[in-house]
C-alpha positions in Angstrom: 8.8 0.7 25.2 8.8 4.4 24.6 6.9 7.1 22.7 8.6 9.2 20.0 8.4 12.4 22.1 7.6 13.7 25.6 5.8 16.9 25.3 7.8 18.9 22.8 11.0 16.9 23.3 11.6 14.4 20.6 13.2 11.0 21.3 16.4 11.9 19.5 17.0 14.8 21.9 20.5 14.6 23.3 18.9 14.4 26.8 18.0 10.8 26.0 21.3 9.7 24.6 22.3 8.1 27.9 19.1 6.0 27.7 20.1 4.6 24.3 23.7 4.1 25.5 22.4 2.0 28.4 20.0 0.0 26.2 22.8 -0.8 23.7 25.2 -1.7 26.5 22.7 -4.0 28.1 21.7 -5.5 24.8 18.1 -4.6 25.3 15.9 -3.4 22.4 13.7 -0.3 22.5 10.2 -0.5 21.1 8.9 2.8 19.8 5.2 2.8 20.3 2.8 5.0 18.3 1.3 8.0 20.1 -1.3 10.5 19.3 0.0 13.6 17.5 0.4 16.8 19.5 -2.6 19.1 20.0 -1.1 21.6 17.6 -0.6 19.0 14.9 -4.0 17.6 15.4 -5.5 21.0 15.0 -3.5 21.7 11.8 -3.8 18.3 10.0 -6.5 16.2 11.5 -9.5 18.4 12.0 -12.5 19.1 9.8 -14.4 15.8 10.3 -16.8 14.5 12.9 -15.1 13.8 16.3 -14.7 10.0 15.8 -13.3 10.3 12.3 -10.9 13.0 13.5 -9.8 10.7 16.3 -9.4 7.7 14.1 -7.4 9.7 11.5 -5.1 11.1 14.2 -4.6 7.6 15.8 -4.9 4.1 14.4 -5.9 5.2 10.8 -2.8 7.4 10.2 -1.4 9.7 12.8 0.0 7.2 15.2 2.1 5.6 12.5 3.5 8.8 11.1 4.5 9.8 14.6 6.4 6.6 15.2 8.0 6.6 11.8 9.1 10.2 12.3 10.6 9.3 15.7 12.6 6.4 14.2 13.8 8.5 11.2 14.9 11.3 13.6 16.9 8.8 15.6 18.7 7.7 12.5 19.4 11.3 11.2 20.6 12.4 14.7 23.4 9.8 14.4 22.1 7.6 17.2 23.2 4.4 15.6 26.6 5.8 14.7 27.2 6.5 18.4 25.5 3.2 19.5 25.9 0.7 16.6 24.6 -2.2 18.7 21.3 -0.4 19.6 18.2 -2.3 18.3 14.8 -0.6 17.8 11.5 -2.4 17.3 8.8 -0.8 15.2 5.2 -2.2 14.9 2.9 -2.2 11.9 5.6 -3.3 9.5 7.9 -0.4 10.4 5.3 2.3 10.8 5.3 3.4 7.2 9.1 4.1 7.1 10.0 1.1 4.9 7.6 2.3 2.3 9.4 5.7 1.9 13.1 4.7 2.0 13.8 5.9 -1.5 13.2 9.4 -0.3 14.4 8.9 3.3 17.8 7.7 2.0 18.5 11.1 0.4 18.4 12.6 3.9 21.5 10.6 5.1 23.9 12.7 3.1 22.3 15.9 4.3 22.6 14.8 7.9 26.2 13.8 7.4 25.7 10.1 8.0 28.2 7.5 6.9 25.4 5.0 5.8 22.0 5.2 4.2 18.8 5.2 6.2 18.0 1.8 4.5 21.2 0.4 5.9 20.2 1.4 9.5 16.8 -0.2 8.9 18.5 -3.4 7.9 20.9 -3.5 10.8 19.3 -1.7 13.7 15.5 -2.3 13.4 13.1 -5.1 13.9 9.6 -4.9 12.3 6.5 -6.5 13.8 3.3 -7.5 11.9 0.9 -6.0 14.5 -1.9 -8.2 13.2 -1.7 -6.8 9.7 -1.3 -10.0 7.8 -1.5 -8.8 4.3 1.1 -10.8 2.2 1.9 -7.7 0.2 3.2 -6.1 3.3 5.4 -9.1 4.0 6.7 -9.1 0.4 7.7 -5.4 0.7 9.3 -5.9 4.1 11.5 -8.6 2.7 12.7 -6.1 0.0 14.0 -3.8 2.7 15.1 -6.2 5.4 15.6 -9.9 6.1 13.3 -12.5 7.6 15.6 -12.5 10.6 14.3 -9.0 11.5 10.5 -9.8 11.3 8.4 -10.6 14.3 4.8 -11.9 14.4 2.5 -9.9 16.7 -1.3 -9.4 16.8 -1.7 -5.8 18.2 -4.7 -6.9 20.3 -7.3 -5.3 20.7 -6.9 -3.2 17.5 -6.2 -6.2 15.3 -7.7 -9.6 16.2 -6.7 -12.1 13.4 -8.4 -15.5 13.5 -6.4 -18.7 13.6 -7.2 -19.3 10.0 -5.9 -15.9 9.0 -2.7 -16.5 10.9 -2.2 -19.9 9.3 -2.9 -18.5 5.9 -0.3 -15.7 6.5 2.4 -18.2 7.5 1.7 -20.2 4.3 3.5 -17.3 2.4 6.8 -18.2 3.9 8.9 -20.5 1.8 10.5 -22.6 4.5 9.6 -23.9 7.9 12.8 -22.3 9.2 11.5 -18.9 8.1 8.1 -19.6 9.6 9.7 -20.5 12.9 11.9 -17.4 12.9 8.9 -15.0 12.5 6.6 -16.9 14.8 8.9 -17.0 17.8 12.6 -17.5 17.2 13.4 -13.9 16.2 11.6 -12.5 19.2 13.2 -15.0 21.5 16.7 -14.1 20.3 16.0 -10.3 20.4 14.5 -10.3 23.9 16.8 -13.0 25.3 13.9 -15.4 26.3 13.4 -19.1 26.1 10.1 -19.7 24.4 9.9 -23.2 25.9 10.1 -22.0 29.5 6.7 -21.4 31.0 
């Protein structure tokens, strides 16, 4: 699990390329966790409200997710997945906004000299978690940009605390028991190399 930047150094900085090479070589996924925007960005884009609203806007309400989406997009544009085609990235919150902006993000691939579209990398190198956001509209959209094999159920405790009934209702939106099983546990077990039946 990593943040999208350390100080002013972004995750796609060449200094981190050995890290991604190692992760790909070991078959270990990297989870990009949201982080609070830099002080400069907070001052420029998230001020002008009472302190709690400013904090919420810069974190769970918006800023965290823009930060994580930007980090993921920068990795793609830097050619990280062309150098490390087996590298797998996990994004929470249904892909941290990025899947909702692929029509525009795809136009960046040509500018960056990539061989494939941003959407292609999302489909082959990214897993998306639900992070407790169990809106069926989010599920439907995710399935337009990736496959059920790349979705992972998660709760994002303590920020999201869905009830058992809400979880059950969410899983009713899957067409087959096989798909339910994949998202509930099988996809995560495969990705992380774990046996969900072993205590």
